[in-house]
N, CA, C and O of each residue as an XYZ file, in Angstrom:
756
protein
N       0.753     -1.037     -0.118
C      -0.112     -0.149      0.061
C       0.959      1.175     -0.014
O       1.982      1.213      0.671
N       0.527      2.338     -1.032
C       1.327      3.308     -0.914
C       1.060      4.475      0.338
O       0.075      4.407      1.074
N       1.987      5.429      0.434
C       1.713      6.509      1.473
C       0.245      7.324      0.898
O      -0.611      7.828      1.625
N       0.243      7.296     -0.141
C      -1.076      8.052     -0.932
C      -2.257      7.360     -0.307
O      -2.971      7.970      0.489
N      -2.525      5.908     -0.691
C      -3.204      5.134     -0.360
C      -3.736      5.202      1.132
O      -4.922      5.390      1.402
N      -2.602      5.005      2.194
C      -2.845      5.157      3.470
C      -3.460      6.318      3.806
O      -4.336      6.273      4.670
N      -3.092      7.656      3.144
C      -3.480      8.979      3.630
C      -4.745      9.051      3.309
O      -5.418      9.587      4.190
N      -5.605      8.554      1.939
C      -6.719      8.762      1.519
C      -7.577      7.653      2.494
O      -8.583      8.034      3.092
N      -7.105      6.294      2.596
C      -8.051      5.675      3.749
C      -8.176      6.364      5.192
O      -9.199      6.308      5.874
N      -7.011      7.011      5.557
C      -7.202      7.876      6.747
C      -8.327      9.294      6.702
O      -9.127      9.639      7.572
N      -8.149      9.696      5.855
C      -9.048     10.769      5.137
C     -10.484     10.368      5.022
O     -11.395     11.051      5.489
N     -10.695      9.002      4.251
C     -11.613      8.602      4.271
C     -12.745      8.046      5.682
O     -13.922      8.301      5.939
N     -11.681      7.183      6.369
C     -12.409      7.262      7.989
C     -12.618      8.471      8.555
O     -13.701      8.692      9.098
N     -11.637      9.421      8.516
C     -12.553     10.707      9.127
C     -13.606     11.063      8.897
O     -14.461     11.259      9.761
N     -13.771     11.229      7.625
C     -14.897     11.569      6.789
C     -16.188     11.099      7.096
O     -17.202     11.763      7.309
N     -15.961      9.273      7.092
C     -17.304      8.501      7.507
C     -17.461      8.795      9.030
O     -18.611      9.088      9.357
N     -16.473      8.772     10.086
C     -16.567      9.081     11.278
C     -17.557     10.433     11.611
O     -18.599     10.388     12.264
N     -17.159     11.230     11.200
C     -17.643     12.731     11.543
C     -18.973     12.726     10.731
O     -19.836     13.458     11.217
N     -19.363     11.976      9.463
C     -20.732     11.942      8.941
C     -21.508     11.063     10.134
O     -22.341     11.687     10.792
N     -21.291      9.668     10.451
C     -22.022      9.023     11.536
C     -21.951     10.144     12.647
O     -22.999     10.784     12.733
N     -21.265     10.404     13.241
C     -21.583     11.202     14.369
C     -22.605     12.230     14.268
O     -23.356     12.454     15.217
N     -22.685     12.939     13.049
C     -23.237     13.999     13.027
C     -24.850     13.669     12.824
O     -25.759     14.366     13.274
N     -25.023     12.329     11.966
C     -26.356     11.642     11.790
C     -27.127     11.016     12.726
O     -28.342     10.879     12.872
N     -25.641     10.480     13.650
C     -26.564      9.951     14.868
C     -27.137     10.730     15.995
O     -28.017     10.436     16.804
N     -26.291     11.983     15.815
C     -26.469     12.944     16.725
C     -27.997     14.018     16.353
O     -28.647     14.809     17.037
N     -28.087     13.582     15.076
C     -29.570     14.491     14.407
C     -29.245     15.743     13.913
O     -30.109     16.615     14.008
N     -28.109     16.034     13.370
C     -27.682     17.189     12.890
C     -27.789     16.838     11.603
O     -27.023     15.996     11.134
N     -28.530     17.296     11.029
C     -29.079     17.071      9.129
C     -29.323     18.368      8.727
O     -28.904     18.809      7.656
N     -30.144     19.173      9.721
C     -30.521     20.488      8.933
C     -29.890     21.696      8.448
O     -30.482     22.567      7.812
N     -28.654     21.717      8.775
C     -27.662     22.551      8.151
C     -26.690     22.216      7.327
O     -25.583     21.835      7.708
N     -27.133     22.366      5.835
C     -25.920     21.720      4.871
C     -24.890     22.101      4.842
O     -23.831     21.488      4.702
N     -25.130     23.352      4.996
C     -23.521     24.265      4.961
C     -22.690     23.700      6.362
O     -21.481     23.490      6.263
N     -23.359     23.476      7.601
C     -22.624     23.344      8.414
C     -22.191     21.918      8.258
O     -20.999     21.676      8.446
N     -22.988     20.964      7.945
C     -22.516     19.477      7.410
C     -21.194     19.651      6.407
O     -20.151     19.070      6.704
N     -21.249     20.168      5.653
C     -20.349     20.215      4.784
C     -18.833     20.759      5.222
O     -17.764     20.237      4.906
N     -19.058     22.093      6.135
C     -18.148     22.421      6.650
C     -17.530     21.499      7.704
O     -16.303     21.396      7.722
N     -18.171     20.915      8.460
C     -17.841     19.956      9.353
C     -16.953     18.778      8.760
O     -15.842     18.475      9.197
N     -17.589     18.175      7.729
C     -16.936     16.866      7.028
C     -15.179     17.491      6.565
O     -14.085     16.963      6.764
N     -15.622     19.065      5.764
C     -14.548     19.497      5.749
C     -13.007     19.696      6.516
O     -11.821     19.613      6.196
N     -13.814     20.009      7.724
C     -12.359     20.208      8.679
C     -12.216     18.951      9.674
O     -11.508     19.038     10.678
N     -12.979     17.684      9.323
C     -12.478     16.453      9.967
C     -11.524     16.003      8.681
O     -10.537     15.337      8.992
N     -11.717     16.300      7.248
C     -10.676     16.020      6.463
C      -9.547     16.619      6.539
O      -8.490     15.988      6.539
N      -9.625     18.269      6.632
C      -8.454     18.889      6.840
C      -7.429     18.460      8.134
O      -6.207     18.604      8.189
N      -8.381     17.862      9.192
C      -7.664     17.674     10.284
C      -6.796     16.384      9.954
O      -5.587     16.448     10.178
N      -7.253     15.404      9.518
C      -6.461     14.223      9.145
C      -5.371     14.665      7.909
O      -4.223     14.319      8.187
N      -5.448     15.057      7.174
C      -4.745     15.434      6.004
C      -3.597     15.939      6.830
O      -2.505     15.509      6.458
N      -3.578     16.932      8.094
C      -2.472     17.857      8.719
C      -1.997     16.905      9.369
O      -1.047     17.357     10.008
N      -2.176     15.417      9.642
C      -1.106     14.516     10.511
C      -1.162     13.244      9.956
O      -1.859     12.259     10.199
N      -0.065     13.533      8.965
C       0.189     12.500      8.166
C       1.454     11.694      8.981
O       2.457     12.239      9.441
N       1.120     10.241      9.028
C       2.184      9.340     10.026
C       3.429      9.540      9.704
O       4.258      9.247     10.566
N       4.032     10.214      8.087
C       5.422     10.185      7.691
C       6.189     11.478      8.317
O       7.387     11.722      8.166
N       5.323     12.197      8.996
C       6.021     13.715      9.171
C       5.644     13.688     10.609
O       4.853     12.900     11.127
N       6.409     14.792     11.282
C       6.456     15.020     12.869
C       5.023     16.117     12.538
O       4.733     16.743     11.519
N       4.390     16.023     13.759
C       3.286     16.893     14.159
C       3.692     18.439     13.837
O       4.714     19.036     14.176
N       2.626     18.884     13.109
C       3.007     20.396     12.951
C       3.180     21.095     14.232
O       3.982     22.028     14.234
N       2.565     20.804     15.318
C       2.658     21.505     16.705
C       3.646     20.959     17.161
O       3.826     21.309     18.328
N       4.493     20.154     16.742
C       5.626     19.565     17.609
C       5.537     18.871     18.516
O       6.558     18.834     19.204
N       4.509     18.112     18.930
C       4.111     17.228     20.126
C       5.255     16.146     19.821
O       5.805     15.877     20.889
N       5.737     15.526     18.904
C       6.532     14.377     18.681
C       8.065     15.023     18.630
O       8.871     14.352     17.985
N       8.488     16.066     19.147
C       9.650     16.380     19.114
C       9.643     16.443     20.687
O       8.582     16.438     21.312
N      11.157     16.516     21.437
C      11.280     16.973     22.599
C      11.106     18.356     22.927
O      11.267     19.151     22.001
N      10.692     18.983     24.511
C      10.173     19.835     24.462
C      11.366     21.067     24.298
O      12.500     20.614     24.456
N      11.316     22.438     24.031
C      12.147     23.377     23.822
C      12.911     23.413     24.868
O      12.174     23.444     25.853
N      14.161     23.427     25.217
C      15.173     23.320     26.247
C      15.449     25.006     26.703
O      15.824     25.303     27.837
N      15.273     25.721     25.944
C      15.463     27.194     26.587
C      16.808     27.728     26.166
O      17.787     27.008     25.972
N      16.791     29.003     26.040
C      17.964     29.921     25.657
C      19.378     29.169     25.822
O      20.087     28.857     24.866
N      19.714     28.901     27.306
C      20.916     28.401     27.675
C      20.394     26.715     27.724
O      19.590     26.302     28.560
N      20.966     25.939     26.755
C      20.843     24.744     26.828
C      22.127     23.931     26.735
O      23.074     24.533     26.229
N      22.360     22.555     27.167
C      23.317     21.943     26.761
C      23.267     20.873     25.634
O      22.388     20.056     25.356
N      24.640     21.161     24.993
C      24.397     20.220     23.501
C      24.625     18.636     23.966
O      25.514     18.186     24.689
N      23.627     18.006     23.371
C      23.516     16.582     23.627
C      24.792     15.476     23.324
O      24.910     14.270     23.542
N      25.652     16.472     22.732
C      26.907     15.694     21.805
C      27.910     15.973     22.977
O      28.234     15.075     23.755
N      28.545     17.670     23.103
C      29.646     17.855     23.562
C      29.386     18.475     24.781
O      30.444     18.711     25.363
N      28.198     18.907     25.531
C      27.875     19.539     26.397
C      28.329     20.918     26.594
O      28.653     21.299     27.719
N      28.380     21.784     25.452
C      28.730     23.018     25.271
C      27.332     23.655     25.428
O      26.275     23.295     24.911
N      27.622     24.882     26.422
C      26.189     25.368     27.103
C      25.613     26.714     26.437
O      25.070     27.629     27.056
N      25.907     26.634     24.646
C      25.369     27.824     23.924
C      24.927     26.985     22.760
O      25.601     26.037     22.359
N      23.909     27.309     22.282
C      23.093     26.786     20.863
C      22.069     27.837     20.286
O      21.219     28.431     20.949
N      22.264     27.939     19.152
C      21.444     28.674     18.367
C      20.154     28.436     18.136
O      19.887     27.250     18.325
N      19.087     29.200     17.746
C      17.743     28.601     17.655
C      17.326     29.106     16.030
O      17.661     30.243     15.697
N      16.790     28.463     15.311
C      16.328     28.474     14.006
C      14.967     28.187     13.744
O      14.625     27.029     13.988
N      14.010     29.051     13.256
C      12.534     28.347     13.460
C      12.513     27.711     11.854
O      12.894     28.390     10.900
N      12.072     26.481     11.729
C      11.808     25.841     10.247
C      10.532     25.361     10.235
O      10.106     24.493     10.997
N       9.703     26.111      9.080
C       8.528     25.681      8.820
C       8.229     24.266      8.105
O       9.035     23.861      7.267
N       7.169     23.564      8.398
C       6.603     22.654      7.904
C       7.117     22.169      6.398
O       6.619     22.793      5.460
N       7.905     21.296      6.133
C       8.359     20.988      4.698
C       9.966     21.735      4.478
O      10.716     21.373      3.572
N      10.327     22.844      5.490
C      11.548     23.258      4.914
C      12.623     22.360      5.495
O      12.440     21.782      6.566
N      13.538     22.260      4.925
C      14.751     21.820      5.137
C      15.704     22.246      6.184
O      15.834     23.425      6.513
N      16.386     21.242      6.716
C      17.162     21.873      8.238
C      18.573     21.930      7.929
O      18.850     21.306      6.905
N      19.395     22.401      8.412
C      20.704     22.343      8.366
C      21.580     21.233      8.188
O      22.647     21.255      7.576
N      21.007     20.169      8.820
C      21.519     18.795      8.707
C      20.681     17.969      7.591
O      20.834     16.751      7.681
N      19.890     18.380      6.636
C      19.214     17.838      5.518
C      20.011     18.165      4.399
O      20.162     19.359      4.142
N      20.511     17.363      3.735
C      21.316     17.919      2.454
C      20.619     17.481      1.173
O      21.357     16.967      0.333
N      19.200     17.605      0.847
C      18.532     16.867     -0.142
C      17.948     18.354     -0.854
O      17.146     19.124     -0.324
N      18.705     18.538     -2.435
C      18.207     19.631     -2.925
C      16.835     19.752     -3.559
O      16.373     20.817     -3.968
N      16.105     18.365     -3.618
C      15.191     18.473     -4.192
C      13.736     18.124     -3.209
O      13.725     17.380     -2.229
N      12.902     18.659     -3.607
C      11.451     18.390     -2.679
C      11.324     19.125     -1.544
O      12.159     19.961     -1.197
N      10.261     18.849     -0.901
C      10.361     19.185      0.773
C      10.908     18.493      1.804
O      11.296     17.375      1.466
N      11.051     18.735      2.798
C      11.394     17.920      4.008
C      10.244     17.241      4.337
O       9.126     17.732      4.186
N      10.467     16.044      4.817
C       9.500     15.128      5.482
C       8.940     15.662      6.851
O       7.871     15.254      7.306
N       9.893     16.801      7.616
C       9.881     16.869      8.816
C       8.691     18.218      9.181
O       8.751     19.156      8.387
N       7.897     18.308     10.050
C       6.907     19.414     10.453
C       7.699     20.575     11.163
O       8.897     20.498     11.436
N       6.937     21.604     11.415
C       7.367     22.666     11.789
C       8.110     22.604     13.305
O       7.487     21.962     14.151
N       9.218     23.134     13.666
C       9.828     22.942     14.459
C      10.720     24.060     14.804
O      10.762     25.040     14.060
N      11.572     23.983     16.068
C      12.656     24.634     16.234
C      13.785     24.108     16.309
O      14.015     23.303     17.211
N      14.896     24.500     15.226
C      16.088     23.898     14.972
C      17.174     24.411     16.061
O      17.325     25.595     16.360
N      17.801     23.479     16.529
C      18.907     24.099     17.553
C      20.451     23.645     16.971
O      20.645     22.645     16.280
N      21.357     24.476     17.351
C      22.746     24.069     16.658
C      23.671     24.455     17.727
O      23.727     25.604     18.166
N      24.369     23.520     18.127
C      25.810     24.014     19.200
C      26.865     24.834     18.237
O      27.272     24.737     17.079
N      27.059     25.619     19.268
C      28.103     26.879     18.653
C      29.380     26.356     18.695
O      30.247     26.860     17.982
N      29.656     25.341     19.484
C      30.894     24.427     19.604
C      31.061     23.470     18.481
O      32.013     23.538     17.704
N      30.002     22.465     18.397
C      30.493     21.108     17.669
C      29.767     21.213     16.378
O      29.912     20.372     15.491
N      28.838     22.440     16.251
C      27.893     22.461     15.277
C      26.678     20.973     15.350
O      26.096     20.658     14.313
N      26.495     20.400     16.303
C      25.444     19.375     16.215
C      24.043     20.116     16.129
O      23.779     21.115     16.798
N      23.232     19.555     15.289
C      21.705     20.281     15.144
C      20.803     18.924     15.738
O      21.021     17.714     15.673
N      19.911     19.571     16.226
C      18.553     18.529     16.975
C      17.071     19.474     16.583
O      16.922     20.695     16.522
N      16.438     18.745     16.438
C      14.990     19.784     16.332
C      14.537     19.628     18.117
O      15.059     18.864     18.928
N      13.563     20.484     18.330
C      12.705     20.628     19.511
C      11.598     21.273     19.192
O      11.610     21.988     18.191
N      10.463     21.151     19.955
C       9.164     21.745     19.779
C       8.993     23.112     19.972
O       9.710     23.812     20.686
N       7.995     23.496     19.299
C       7.614     25.109     19.298
C       7.366     25.227     20.767
O       7.136     24.302     21.546
N       7.457     26.686     21.063
C       7.327     27.436     22.513
C       6.544     28.578     22.412
O       7.029     29.618     22.856
N       5.215     28.607     21.826
C       4.915     29.815     21.791
C       4.646     30.485     22.723
O       4.584     29.682     23.654
N       4.355     31.857     23.251
C       4.282     32.346     24.487
C       2.710     32.063     24.676
O       1.836     31.966     23.815
N       2.607     31.931     26.471
C       1.115     32.018     26.887
C       0.835     33.390     26.706
O       1.663     34.297     26.626
N      -0.516     33.482     26.642
C      -1.146     34.635     26.792
C      -0.812     35.699     25.757
O      -0.854     36.889     26.072
N      -0.392     35.198     24.193
C      -0.101     36.279     23.544
C      -1.287     37.088     22.751
O      -2.257     36.572     22.195
N      -1.108     37.881     22.799
C      -2.514     38.988     22.496
C      -2.880     38.715     20.999
O      -4.006     38.875     20.531
N      -1.839     38.304     20.348
C      -2.066     38.164     18.732
C      -2.826     36.956     18.626
O      -3.662     36.961     17.723
N      -2.739     35.884     19.352
C      -3.392     34.615     19.162
C      -4.973     35.027     19.100
O      -5.617     35.827     19.778
N      -5.348     34.156     18.010
C      -6.747     34.184     17.740
C      -7.649     33.227     18.555
O      -7.377     32.073     18.223
N      -8.506     33.263     19.385
C      -9.339     32.274     20.078
C     -10.690     31.768     19.474
O     -11.357     32.519     18.762
N     -11.059     30.591     19.737
C     -12.125     30.111     19.176
C     -13.618     30.990     19.177
O     -14.447     30.727     18.305
N     -13.814     31.721     19.893
C     -15.103     32.877     19.788
C     -14.627     33.322     18.965
O     -15.197     32.928     17.947
N     -13.249     34.474     18.568
C     -12.920     35.125     17.319
C     -13.333     34.556     16.238
O     -14.262     34.811     15.472
N     -12.452     33.669     16.264
C     -12.751     33.095     14.770
C     -13.631     32.498     14.141
O     -13.566     32.121     12.971
N     -14.843     32.330     15.175
C     -16.056     31.884     14.858
C     -16.792     33.179     14.303
O     -17.567     33.211     13.348
N     -16.345     34.348     15.186
C     -17.373     35.325     14.291
C     -16.799     35.661     13.322
O     -17.570     36.284     12.592
N     -15.341     35.533     12.714
C     -14.839     35.845     11.746
C     -15.207     35.025     10.492
O     -15.453     35.585      9.424
N     -15.240     33.612     10.655
C     -15.794     32.626      9.910
C     -16.913     33.374      9.697
O     -16.800     34.034      8.664
N     -18.271     33.582     10.440
C     -19.269     34.129     10.167
C     -19.753     35.393      9.205
O     -20.706     35.469      8.428
N     -18.780     36.303      9.540
C     -18.443     37.361      8.782
C     -18.137     37.467      7.512
O     -18.596     38.264      6.694
N     -17.157     36.443      7.329
C     -16.858     35.814      5.975
C     -17.660     35.560      5.278
O     -17.729     36.113      4.180
N     -18.609     34.563      5.709
C     -19.590     33.846      4.957
C     -20.922     34.744      5.027
O     -21.942     34.240      4.558
N     -20.981     35.829      5.489
C     -22.074     36.533      5.195
C     -22.537     36.850      3.738
O     -21.683     37.281      2.962
N     -23.654     36.696      3.356
C     -24.287     37.242      1.607
C     -23.738     35.877      0.907
O     -23.294     36.092     -0.221
N     -23.675     34.611      1.302
C     -23.749     33.776      0.639
C     -25.126     33.050      0.689
O     -25.980     33.673      1.320
N     -25.497     31.924      0.181
C     -26.995     31.684     -0.187
C     -27.781     30.990      1.307
O     -28.994     31.015      1.513
N     -26.736     30.393      2.231
C     -27.244     29.732      3.261
C     -26.433     30.421      4.485
O     -25.214     30.274      4.400
N     -26.921     31.180      5.661
C     -26.162     31.508      6.611
C     -25.293     30.354      7.233
O     -25.651     29.176      7.226
N     -24.246     30.763      7.711
C     -23.325     29.757      8.583
C     -23.703     30.042     10.211
O     -23.471     31.040     10.891
N     -24.374     28.778     10.564
C     -24.970     28.831     11.911
C     -23.703     29.231     12.842
O     -22.536     29.019     12.513
N     -24.081     29.794     13.961
C     -22.963     29.879     14.965
C     -22.543     28.703     15.471
O     -21.390     28.606     15.893
N     -23.464     27.584     15.504
C     -22.686     26.062     16.285
C     -21.600     25.718     15.142
O     -20.465     25.359     15.458
N     -22.014     25.848     13.773
C     -20.869     25.244     12.699
C     -19.779     26.201     12.618
O     -18.642     25.815     12.344
N     -20.099     27.664     12.882
C     -18.961     28.566     12.981
C     -18.104     28.144     14.065
O     -16.900     28.270     13.839
N     -18.455     27.645     15.257
C     -17.624     27.321     16.322
C     -16.780     26.261     16.066
O     -15.555     26.251     16.188
N     -17.757     25.062     15.579
C     -17.135     24.021     15.218
C     -16.008     23.989     14.449
O     -15.132     23.150     14.656
N     -15.911     25.004     13.377
C     -15.108     25.168     12.107
C     -13.736     25.594     13.034
O     -12.661     25.011     12.894
N     -13.943     26.652     13.955
C     -13.079     27.590     14.508
C     -12.073     26.413     15.261
O     -10.843     26.359     15.283
N     -13.074     25.511     15.857
C     -12.480     24.722     16.947
C     -11.483     23.836     15.954
O     -10.291     23.787     16.260
N     -11.854     23.278     15.013
C     -11.352     22.202     14.159
C      -9.899     22.839     13.337
O      -8.840     22.272     13.069
N     -10.240     23.877     13.150
C      -9.052     24.770     12.374
C      -7.741     25.070     13.444
O      -6.562     24.823     13.193
N      -8.276     25.666     14.696
C      -7.539     26.091     15.650
C      -6.783     24.666     16.330
O      -5.684     24.710     16.883
N      -7.463     23.624     16.197
C      -6.531     22.232     16.545
C      -5.453     21.854     15.619
O      -4.840     20.815     15.865
N      -5.138     22.554     14.588
C      -4.452     22.058     13.312
C      -3.423     23.243     12.927
O      -2.299     22.968     12.508
N      -3.917     24.741     13.111
C      -3.025     25.731     12.720
C      -2.951     26.687     13.696
O      -3.902     26.667     14.477
N      -2.189     27.442     13.875
C      -2.242     28.701     14.797
C      -2.509     29.695     14.122
O      -1.992     29.705     13.005
N      -3.375     30.874     14.497
C      -3.895     31.905     13.778
C      -3.509     33.178     14.767
O      -3.603     33.114     15.993
N      -3.097     34.249     14.097
C      -2.447     35.419     14.767
C      -3.477     36.269     14.021
O      -4.138     35.875     13.060
N      -3.548     37.731     14.691
C      -4.108     38.530     14.372
C      -3.150     39.647     13.274
O      -2.002     39.946     13.604
N      -3.584     40.034     12.362
C      -2.624     40.927     11.449
C      -1.838     42.027     12.818
O      -0.620     42.185     12.904
N      -2.616     42.520     13.543
C      -2.153     43.721     14.449
C      -3.178     43.419     15.900
O      -4.225     42.776     15.981
N      -2.359     44.209     17.027
C      -3.255     43.879     18.296
C      -4.230     45.332     18.453
O      -3.745     46.449     18.627
N      -5.338     45.108     18.375
C      -5.596     46.684     18.820
C      -5.760     47.010     20.061
O      -6.049     46.333     21.047
N      -5.479     48.471     19.875
C      -5.132     49.036     21.200
C      -6.101     49.089     22.050
O      -7.236     49.213     21.590
N      -5.939     49.021     23.312
C      -7.054     48.940     24.289
C      -8.202     50.144     24.270
O      -7.923     51.238     23.781
N      -8.916     49.993     24.578
C     -10.330     50.981     24.426
C      -9.881     52.290     25.351
O      -9.470     52.026     26.481
N      -9.926     53.522     24.991
C      -9.723     54.787     25.853
C     -10.635     54.567     26.695
O     -11.677     53.963     26.441
N     -10.239     55.164     28.060
C     -11.134     55.455     29.374
C     -11.791     56.276     28.952
O     -11.349     57.083     28.134
N     -13.161     56.302     29.437
C     -14.220     57.207     29.056
C     -13.931     58.800     29.249
O     -14.316     59.697     28.498
N     -13.256     58.916     30.288
C     -12.526     60.135     30.611
C     -11.725     60.971     29.523
O     -11.793     62.178     29.291
N     -10.888     59.919     28.876
C     -10.054     60.279     27.828
C     -10.806     60.801     26.476
O     -10.420     61.713     25.744
N     -11.953     60.013     26.327
C     -12.864     60.395     25.217
C     -13.423     61.808     25.301
O     -13.553     62.560     24.335
N     -13.817     62.154     26.877
C     -14.587     63.484     26.916
C     -13.708     64.625     26.652
O     -14.045     65.618     26.007
N     -12.382     64.396     27.271
C     -11.196     65.304     26.987
C     -10.859     65.450     25.762
O     -10.417     66.509     25.317
N     -11.033     64.394     25.081
C     -10.570     64.310     23.462
C     -11.583     65.356     22.675
O     -11.193     66.157     21.825
N     -12.901     65.211     23.096
C     -14.165     65.802     22.622
C     -13.947     67.053     22.877
O     -13.816     67.706     21.842
N     -13.840     67.746     23.978
C     -13.722     69.076     24.370
C     -12.404     69.754     23.957
O     -12.207     70.912     24.325
N     -11.577     69.166     23.285
C     -10.391     69.869     22.560
C     -10.737     70.517     21.240
O      -9.868     71.099     20.592
């Protein structure tokens, strides 16, 4: 069985599982939501190919911090490079095609040049990160004007599925709302 057949089998299984879950739950009234849920299930399965490290870095050792010991020579300084999914690392010398590695932090010892990969280490509470309710509202607003409305439940389901597979950031972080006194002072000027 080829890797393509394996992925196709996994996607088919994910689609059928989601289809049965929705039918058994009596969720058949909203065709747009139904299609979106099936698409989200397929995307979730496609994003987790068995021949590739998980995009979220769960199959990699955790980030060891800025001051780490090289696992080969015990030197206490290493540089860190972000590597996108499919991007070749310093230790890969294949000029053709994409790397089979997922998204990761590449570490390299300053002393012996040994290279190893570690998991991503996103900041906690980053104000640029999009949460489920915000993404669900954005999905509904983006869908406005189509023949069928996107239900809030479907938008939330889609947002949860998408955020389970990708990290979404805002283009900019909106400034804090000005205090009422500041608004009144500005209007008087």
